[in-house]
C-alpha positions in Angstrom: -112.6 -136.7 -106.3 -109.7 -138.7 -107.7 -110.3 -141.3 -110.0 -108.0 -144.1 -110.8 -108.6 -146.1 -114.0 -107.0 -149.0 -115.0 -106.3 -149.7 -118.6 -106.4 -153.4 -119.9 -106.4 -155.3 -123.0 -108.0 -158.4 -124.5 -104.1 -159.4 -125.4 -100.9 -157.7 -126.3 -100.7 -155.4 -129.1 -103.7 -154.2 -129.2 -103.3 -150.4 -128.2 -103.3 -150.0 -124.5 -100.7 -147.2 -124.7 -102.5 -145.4 -127.5 -105.6 -145.1 -125.6 -104.0 -144.6 -122.1 -102.5 -141.5 -123.9 -105.7 -140.5 -125.5 -107.7 -140.6 -122.0 -104.6 -138.6 -120.5 -104.5 -136.0 -123.3 -108.5 -135.3 -122.9 -108.0 -134.8 -119.5 -105.2 -132.8 -119.5 -107.1 -130.6 -121.7 -109.9 -130.3 -119.2 -107.4 -128.8 -116.5 -106.9 -132.3 -114.7 -103.6 -133.3 -112.8 -102.9 -136.4 -114.6 -100.4 -139.3 -113.8 -99.9 -142.5 -115.8 -98.4 -145.7 -114.0 -97.0 -148.4 -115.9 -96.3 -151.1 -113.5 -94.4 -153.5 -115.3 -92.6 -152.7 -118.3 -91.2 -155.4 -120.5 -89.3 -156.2 -123.7 -87.0 -153.3 -122.9 -83.7 -155.1 -124.3 -85.5 -155.6 -127.5 -85.4 -152.1 -128.7 -88.9 -151.2 -127.7 -89.7 -147.8 -126.8 -91.3 -147.7 -122.8 -94.7 -147.2 -122.8 -94.4 -144.2 -120.6 -92.0 -142.6 -123.2 -94.5 -143.0 -125.8 -97.0 -141.2 -123.7 -94.8 -138.6 -122.5 -94.3 -137.9 -126.4 -98.0 -137.8 -127.4 -99.4 -135.9 -124.4 -96.3 -133.8 -123.2 -96.9 -135.3 -119.6 -94.2 -135.6 -117.5 -95.9 -137.5 -114.6 -95.2 -140.9 -115.7 -94.1 -143.7 -114.0 -92.4 -147.3 -114.4 -92.4 -149.4 -111.4 -90.4 -152.5 -112.6 -88.6 -152.8 -116.2 -87.8 -156.5 -117.5 -85.5 -156.7 -120.8 -87.6 -160.0 -122.2 -90.4 -159.2 -124.1 -92.7 -161.9 -121.9 -95.2 -161.7 -119.0 -94.0 -159.7 -116.0 -93.7 -163.0 -114.2 -91.9 -164.8 -116.8 -89.5 -161.7 -117.7 -88.4 -161.4 -114.2 -87.8 -165.4 -113.7 -85.7 -165.4 -116.9 -83.8 -162.2 -116.0 -83.5 -163.7 -112.6 -84.9 -160.2 -110.9 -87.4 -159.6 -108.2 -90.8 -160.1 -109.6 -93.3 -156.9 -109.1 -95.0 -156.5 -105.5 -98.5 -156.1 -106.8 -99.2 -154.7 -102.9 -96.5 -152.4 -103.5 -97.7 -151.3 -106.6 -100.9 -150.6 -105.3 -99.9 -148.5 -102.5 -97.9 -146.2 -104.9 -100.9 -145.6 -107.1 -102.8 -144.9 -104.3 -100.2 -142.1 -102.9 -100.1 -140.8 -106.4 -103.8 -140.6 -106.2 -103.6 -138.1 -103.2 -102.4 -134.9 -105.4 -104.0 -135.7 -108.6 -107.4 -136.0 -110.2 -106.6 -139.0 -112.2 -104.2 -141.9 -112.1 -104.2 -144.1 -115.1 -102.7 -147.4 -114.6 -101.8 -149.3 -117.9 -101.1 -152.6 -117.8 -99.1 -155.2 -119.5 -100.8 -157.7 -122.1 -104.3 -159.0 -121.2 -106.5 -158.8 -118.0 -105.1 -162.1 -116.6 -101.1 -162.1 -117.5 -98.9 -163.1 -114.8 -96.9 -160.3 -113.0 -95.8 -162.4 -110.0 -95.2 -166.2 -109.2 -98.3 -166.3 -107.2 -100.3 -165.8 -110.0 -101.2 -162.3 -109.4 -102.5 -160.1 -112.4 -103.4 -156.5 -113.2 -107.0 -157.5 -112.6 -105.6 -158.3 -108.7 -104.3 -154.7 -108.9 -107.4 -153.3 -109.9 -109.3 -155.1 -107.1 -106.7 -153.7 -104.6 -107.3 -150.1 -105.8 -111.3 -150.7 -106.2 -110.8 -149.3 -109.9 -113.0 -149.5 -112.8 -111.2 -151.2 -115.8 -111.0 -150.0 -119.3 -110.7 -152.9 -121.7 -108.8 -152.3 -125.2 -109.5 -154.6 -128.1 -108.3 -155.0 -131.7 -110.6 -154.6 -134.4 -111.6 -157.6 -136.6 -112.3 -160.9 -136.0 -111.7 -162.7 -132.5 -112.9 -159.4 -131.3 -116.1 -160.1 -129.7 -114.9 -163.3 -128.3 -111.6 -162.0 -126.7 -113.8 -159.4 -125.2 -116.7 -161.1 -124.1 -114.1 -163.9 -122.2 -112.1 -160.5 -120.8 -115.6 -159.0 -119.4 -116.8 -162.2 -118.2 -113.1 -162.4 -116.0 -114.1 -158.8 -114.8 -117.4 -159.7 -113.8 -115.9 -162.8 -112.0 -114.0 -160.9 -109.8 -116.5 -158.2 -109.5 -114.8 -155.6 -111.2 -116.6 -152.4 -112.9 -115.9 -152.2 -116.7 -115.2 -148.4 -117.7 -116.1 -149.5 -121.2 -114.4 -151.1 -124.2 -112.2 -149.1 -126.8 -110.8 -150.2 -130.4 -107.3 -149.5 -130.1 -106.6 -149.2 -133.5 -109.5 -148.6 -136.0 -108.1 -149.3 -139.7 -108.5 -146.5 -142.0 -110.6 -148.7 -144.5 -112.7 -151.3 -142.4 -114.1 -154.1 -143.5 -117.5 -156.0 -142.7 -115.9 -157.5 -139.6 -114.6 -154.5 -138.3 -117.9 -152.5 -139.2 -119.7 -155.4 -137.3 -117.9 -155.0 -134.0 -119.2 -151.4 -133.7 -122.8 -152.6 -133.4 -122.0 -156.0 -132.2 -119.6 -155.4 -129.1 -122.5 -154.4 -126.5 -124.8 -157.0 -128.3 -122.8 -159.9 -128.4 -119.9 -159.3 -126.1 -121.7 -157.2 -123.8 -119.1 -154.4 -123.4 -120.3 -150.3 -123.8 -118.3 -149.4 -126.7 -116.5 -146.3 -125.2 -114.6 -145.4 -128.6 -112.1 -146.0 -131.3 -108.4 -144.9 -131.7 -107.7 -144.3 -135.6 -104.8 -146.5 -137.1 -101.5 -144.9 -136.8 -102.8 -142.3 -134.2 -99.5 -142.9 -132.0 -97.3 -141.4 -134.7 -99.0 -138.2 -134.8 -97.9 -134.9 -133.1 -99.6 -133.4 -130.0 -102.0 -131.6 -131.8 -103.2 -134.0 -134.1 -103.2 -136.6 -131.1 -105.4 -134.8 -129.1 -107.9 -134.2 -132.3 -107.8 -137.9 -132.7 -108.4 -138.6 -128.8 -111.5 -136.1 -129.0 -112.8 -137.5 -131.8 -112.2 -141.2 -131.0 -113.7 -141.3 -127.7 -115.4 -137.8 -126.3 -117.5 -137.8 -129.5 -117.4 -141.3 -130.6 -120.6 -142.3 -132.7 -122.0 -139.1 -131.7 -122.8 -139.7 -128.4 -121.5 -139.3 -124.8 -120.3 -143.2 -124.7 -116.7 -142.0 -123.3 -118.3 -140.8 -120.2 -117.2 -143.2 -118.1 -113.5 -143.4 -119.2 -112.9 -139.6 -118.9 -116.1 -138.0 -116.8 -116.4 -135.9 -119.8 
């Protein structure tokens, strides 16, 4: 059965693309037909590498899709408005993903910024897209101070919309974690209410494909020696 998984975050710069690529890499390694969709890519004029290109480099996956691109590094709604371009049509985006899902085992949908970033003038968000797709949401968080609060608020927003959390992944785990980072491992579920599905090591986005697959396996499939990533990948 096809699975659609939305990857969102507690904010921008938390490592959503690395986590999206990691989930894709694990699914590809087990033989799944995988597609990755970026509904709206912003910041294209600022020299940023498109997220789908990063996914392709890390996984070798050619089945990646950008539905709208905007030059300014802003929310999709603001970036479209500033550029004088039409905003992303969330209903059309949902239809596109559903069509892809007819011939894939897993479709990953990576949001821009946090869960409630505006995509269109009516206030549509990646949470609304997840609701239209009836898809669970993987929440990517940063490590350290603020993680518990930001994650709790994001999970509360999911619950208010009756969206299922697929788990919380720390997108960039430092090589030398401090007290605050280590506390995240034990406190995310107890305080923020989110099951910890894994951690991706700092710098994983710069690895070659073999190294990245190893990092994804260690960070997600074998997180804390258990099977906490099963909700993300079905492993």
